[in-house]
C-alpha positions as CSV (number, residue, x, y, z in Angstrom):
1,X,179.7,41.6,-1.7
2,X,176.2,41.7,-0.5
3,X,176.2,45.5,0.0
4,X,177.3,46.2,-3.5
5,X,174.7,43.7,-4.9
6,X,171.9,45.3,-2.9
7,X,173.0,48.8,-4.0
8,X,172.9,47.6,-7.6
9,X,169.3,46.4,-7.1
10,X,168.3,49.7,-5.6
11,X,170.0,51.6,-8.4
12,X,168.3,49.5,-11.1
13,X,164.8,50.1,-9.7
14,X,165.5,53.8,-8.9
15,X,166.4,54.3,-12.6
16,X,163.2,52.5,-13.7
17,X,161.3,55.2,-11.8
18,X,160.4,53.3,-8.5
19,X,160.0,55.5,-5.5
20,X,161.5,55.1,-2.1
21,X,158.4,53.4,-0.6
22,X,158.2,50.9,-3.5
23,X,161.8,49.9,-3.2
24,X,161.6,49.5,0.6
25,X,158.5,47.3,0.1
26,X,160.5,45.0,-2.1
27,X,163.0,44.5,0.7
28,X,160.2,43.9,3.2
29,X,158.2,41.5,1.1
30,X,159.2,37.7,1.4
31,X,158.0,37.3,-2.3
32,X,161.3,39.0,-3.3
33,X,163.6,36.5,-1.9
34,X,166.9,38.2,-2.7
35,X,166.0,41.7,-1.3
36,X,164.0,40.2,1.6
37,X,167.0,38.1,2.6
38,X,169.2,41.1,2.7
39,X,166.8,42.9,5.0
40,X,166.5,39.8,7.2
41,X,170.2,39.7,7.6
42,X,171.1,43.4,7.7
43,X,167.9,44.9,9.2
44,X,165.4,47.5,8.1
45,X,167.5,50.5,9.2
46,X,170.5,49.3,7.1
47,X,168.2,48.9,4.1
48,X,166.7,52.4,4.5
49,X,170.2,53.9,4.8
50,X,171.4,52.0,1.7
51,X,168.4,53.2,-0.3
52,X,168.9,56.8,0.8
53,X,172.7,56.6,-0.1
54,X,171.9,55.3,-3.6
55,X,169.3,58.0,-4.1
56,X,171.8,60.7,-3.1
57,X,174.3,59.4,-5.6
58,X,171.9,59.9,-8.4
59,X,170.5,63.2,-7.2
60,X,173.6,65.2,-6.4
61,X,173.5,64.6,-2.7
62,X,169.9,65.7,-2.2
63,X,167.5,63.7,0.0
64,X,164.3,62.0,-1.0
65,X,161.5,64.5,-1.5
66,X,158.8,64.5,1.2
């Protein structure tokens, strides 16, 4: 399942200390073929929503700090 795979990628980088902007850049950058392919198929809004959902899972439902 592409969604689960993408969530695992986000989860991995989140736990390594990457921030929201860094993770989103990986999805936008063609150098990262896997994540970029997901964004090309699903769209930037879908990726942003996925990243935010994974973050909330790890942070007790809170949103990304501003």
